[in-house]
C-alpha positions in Angstrom: 60.7 167.2 149.0 63.3 169.2 149.0 65.5 167.6 151.6 64.7 164.5 149.6 66.1 166.1 146.6 69.3 167.2 148.1 69.9 163.4 149.8 69.9 162.1 146.5 72.3 164.6 145.0 74.8 164.1 148.1 74.2 160.2 146.7 75.1 160.8 143.2 77.7 163.1 143.8 79.4 160.7 145.9 78.5 157.9 143.8 80.4 159.4 140.9 83.4 160.6 143.0 83.7 156.8 143.9 83.5 155.7 140.3 86.4 158.7 139.8 88.8 157.2 142.7 88.2 153.6 141.7 85.4 152.7 143.8 83.5 152.4 141.1 79.6 151.5 141.5 79.3 150.5 137.7 81.1 147.9 135.9 80.5 145.7 132.6 80.0 142.0 132.1 81.2 140.8 128.8 79.1 138.0 126.8 82.6 136.0 127.3 83.0 136.1 131.2 81.3 135.4 134.3 81.9 137.8 137.4 81.7 137.1 141.1 80.6 139.8 143.5 82.6 139.8 146.9 82.8 141.9 149.8 86.1 141.7 151.5 87.0 138.1 150.5 83.6 136.9 151.1 81.5 136.0 147.9 78.2 137.7 147.7 76.9 137.0 144.4 77.8 135.3 141.0 76.7 137.3 137.8 76.4 135.5 134.5 74.4 137.6 132.5 76.2 140.5 130.4 75.6 143.9 130.6 76.4 147.1 132.6 75.9 146.2 136.4 75.9 148.1 140.0 77.5 147.5 143.1 78.6 149.3 146.1 82.0 150.9 146.6 83.2 148.4 149.1 82.2 145.4 146.8 85.1 143.8 144.3 84.5 142.6 140.8 86.1 139.0 140.1 86.2 137.9 136.6 86.2 134.5 135.0 86.7 133.5 131.4 83.3 131.3 130.5 85.1 130.0 126.8 87.1 126.9 127.0 90.2 126.4 128.6 93.3 124.5 128.6 95.3 122.7 131.0 98.8 121.5 129.6 99.5 118.5 132.2 103.3 118.2 133.0 104.7 115.1 131.7 104.9 112.3 134.0 106.9 108.9 133.9 103.8 105.9 134.2 104.7 102.1 134.2 102.4 99.9 132.0 101.0 96.5 133.2 104.5 95.0 132.4 105.9 97.7 134.6 107.3 99.4 131.1 107.8 103.2 132.2 106.2 105.8 129.1 106.5 109.4 129.7 102.8 110.7 129.1 102.3 114.3 127.8 98.5 115.0 128.1 96.0 118.0 128.2 92.8 118.7 129.5 90.3 120.9 128.0 87.5 122.2 130.7 84.9 125.3 131.0 83.8 127.2 134.0 80.3 126.4 134.9 79.7 127.7 138.3 81.8 130.8 139.2 81.3 130.8 142.6 82.3 127.8 143.4 85.2 127.8 141.4 85.9 131.1 143.5 85.5 129.5 146.8 87.6 126.1 145.7 90.1 127.1 143.3 90.4 130.7 143.4 92.2 131.5 139.8 92.9 129.2 136.8 96.3 128.8 138.2 95.5 127.0 141.0 92.7 125.3 138.6 95.4 123.9 136.6 97.2 122.4 139.3 94.4 121.0 141.0 92.6 119.6 137.9 95.9 118.4 136.4 96.8 116.3 139.4 93.5 114.5 139.1 94.2 114.1 135.5 97.2 112.7 136.0 96.3 110.3 138.8 93.2 108.8 136.4 95.7 108.1 133.6 98.3 106.6 135.9 95.1 104.4 136.8 94.5 103.6 133.1 97.7 103.1 132.3 98.7 100.5 134.7 96.1 98.1 133.6 97.0 98.3 129.8 99.5 97.4 127.7 101.9 99.8 125.7 100.1 98.6 122.2 97.0 100.0 124.4 98.6 102.9 125.4 100.3 103.9 122.2 97.4 102.9 119.9 99.0 101.1 117.5 100.0 97.4 116.7 103.1 96.7 114.9 102.5 94.3 111.8 105.3 92.6 110.6 105.3 92.1 106.5 106.9 89.3 105.0 109.6 91.8 103.4 110.9 92.5 106.9 108.9 95.8 107.2 106.9 97.0 110.1 104.1 98.7 109.7 101.3 100.3 112.7 98.2 98.9 112.4 95.8 101.1 114.5 94.8 99.0 118.1 91.1 98.4 118.3 88.9 97.8 121.6 86.5 95.6 122.3 84.0 98.2 122.0 84.6 99.2 118.8 86.8 102.6 119.5 90.5 103.2 119.1 92.1 102.0 122.2 93.6 105.0 123.0 90.7 106.8 122.5 88.5 104.1 124.7 91.4 104.7 127.9 91.0 108.6 127.7 87.3 108.2 127.4 87.6 106.2 130.9 89.7 108.9 132.2 87.4 111.6 131.3 84.4 109.8 133.4 86.5 109.4 136.3 87.2 113.1 136.7 84.3 114.3 135.3 81.9 114.2 138.4 84.6 115.0 140.7 85.5 118.2 138.9 81.7 119.5 138.6 80.8 118.8 142.0 83.9 120.2 143.9 85.3 122.6 141.5 82.4 123.9 139.6 83.9 123.4 136.2 83.0 120.8 133.3 85.3 118.7 131.9 85.2 118.5 128.2 88.2 116.7 127.1 91.2 114.8 128.4 93.7 113.9 125.5 97.3 112.3 125.3 99.7 114.4 123.2 103.0 112.0 123.1 103.6 108.7 124.7 107.4 108.1 124.9 109.7 106.3 126.1 112.2 107.3 129.1 115.2 109.0 127.6 117.2 105.9 129.3 115.3 103.7 127.4 115.8 105.5 124.3 119.1 104.1 123.5 118.8 100.5 123.9 115.5 100.9 121.4 117.4 102.8 118.9 119.9 100.4 118.6 117.1 97.7 118.3 116.0 99.6 115.8 119.3 99.9 114.0 120.0 96.3 114.3 116.8 95.0 112.7 117.2 98.0 110.0 120.9 96.3 109.2 119.1 92.9 108.9 116.9 93.9 106.4 119.3 95.7 104.7 121.3 93.0 104.5 118.5 90.5 103.4 117.2 93.2 100.8 120.7 93.7 99.2 121.4 89.7 98.9 117.9 89.3 97.4 119.2 92.5 94.9 122.5 90.4 93.9 120.5 87.6 93.3 118.1 89.2 91.2 121.2 90.5 89.5 123.2 87.6 89.1 119.9 85.9 87.7 119.1 88.3 85.1 123.2 88.4 84.0 123.0 84.8 83.5 119.7 84.7 81.6 121.3 88.1 79.3 124.8 85.6 79.1 122.4 82.6 77.9 120.9 84.8 75.4 123.5 86.6 73.7 125.7 83.3 73.3 122.3 80.9 71.5 122.2 84.6 69.6 125.8 84.5 68.4 125.8 80.8 68.1 122.0 81.1 65.7 123.9 84.1 64.1 127.5 82.1 63.1 125.3 79.3 62.1 123.2 81.4 59.3 126.3 83.0 58.4 128.0 79.9 57.6 124.7 78.5 56.0 124.4 81.4 54.2 128.1 81.3 52.9 128.1 77.7 52.0 125.4 78.2 49.7 127.0 81.6 48.2 130.3 79.5 47.8 127.9 76.7 46.2 126.2 79.2 43.7 129.5 80.8 42.7 131.4 77.3 41.7 127.8 76.3 40.3 128.1 79.5 37.8 131.7 78.9 37.3 131.4 75.4 36.3 129.2 76.5 34.2 130.9 79.2 32.4 134.0 76.8 32.1 131.9 74.1 30.8 131.1 76.5 27.5 134.5 77.6 27.5 137.1 74.8 27.2 140.1 77.1 26.3 138.9 79.3 28.9 139.1 76.9 31.6 142.8 75.8 30.3 143.4 79.7 30.2 142.4 80.5 34.0 144.3 77.4 35.0 147.6 78.5 33.5 146.8 82.2 35.3 146.0 80.2 38.5 149.5 78.0 37.9 151.6 81.2 36.7 150.1 83.2 39.8 151.7 80.7 42.7 154.7 80.7 40.6 155.1 84.7 40.7 154.4 84.9 44.2 157.4 82.2 44.8 160.9 82.2 43.8 160.5 79.9 41.1 161.5 81.0 37.4 158.9 80.6 34.9 159.7 80.1 31.3 156.9 80.4 28.9 157.0 78.3 25.7 155.5 79.8 22.2 152.9 76.9 22.2 151.9 77.8 25.8 148.2 77.9 26.1 148.5 81.0 27.7 149.2 82.5 24.1 146.9 80.2 22.3 144.3 81.5 23.9 144.6 85.1 22.5 144.2 85.0 18.7 146.6 86.6 16.5 150.5 87.5 17.6 151.9 88.9 21.0 152.9 92.5 20.6 156.8 92.9 19.9 156.5 89.3 17.8 155.9 88.0 14.5 154.4 85.1 13.3 157.6 83.6 12.8 158.5 83.9 16.6 
């Protein structure tokens, strides 16, 4: 009995010593990771449950993240159905489902990114090569009556958006291979950008500039035509208003002059001597405004209108 206790004590001391110097027999598994135990490079067993675990001092713990992982696929130039190249930038979302297979085939996440990325590029290239550019981009240009171009979503035959339908086929083509060969589940494959190659950008931009220039000239011409139409209408309205105002002024002026003549005639009819006096004043006024010398006689109607002698004269004068 004592011998057994001594052996257990020695084993415990060796375990604590090994743990202390780095060849531990205790390790923990987090909820967010898988663990694969290896011995001299050979896989011994996968650990998929979290908690405190035991291993021999000669075994090694290899950890993998069980959360959703991302692979940014390198940008690749791919031809479409019309042999027009597009720069495709995509990414992949995957999750490790079988850590042992993942370790045996891919070893780490860096290798997984390269291998799975190559599969995705090949699958995307195959789908891009049988589609039009509008299907790949996911939009269809719609030219309006005024020359502007609006991009409408491009739909596939099954009712999905064209790019989404294409990426579903890509996901389906690589999912089975990745799960069986690499021990991962491909959750999603997406295209971030589908751009024109740098060599074609200048020609595309030049064509866009020319289209915008034509559209701008058309809009300027339409604006000038509208301006001339409105200006002509306003000028015509101004001429009409001025003519009507002159007409009304002439009518009112004539009515006023007629009323003045009527009143004057009525006044003159009431006093004939005042009429003669007024005519004399008018004649004298015209004479004074000229160089003609006017000689007034004593019996002039100008003096006869006033009662009594003029100032400075007598009846004898």
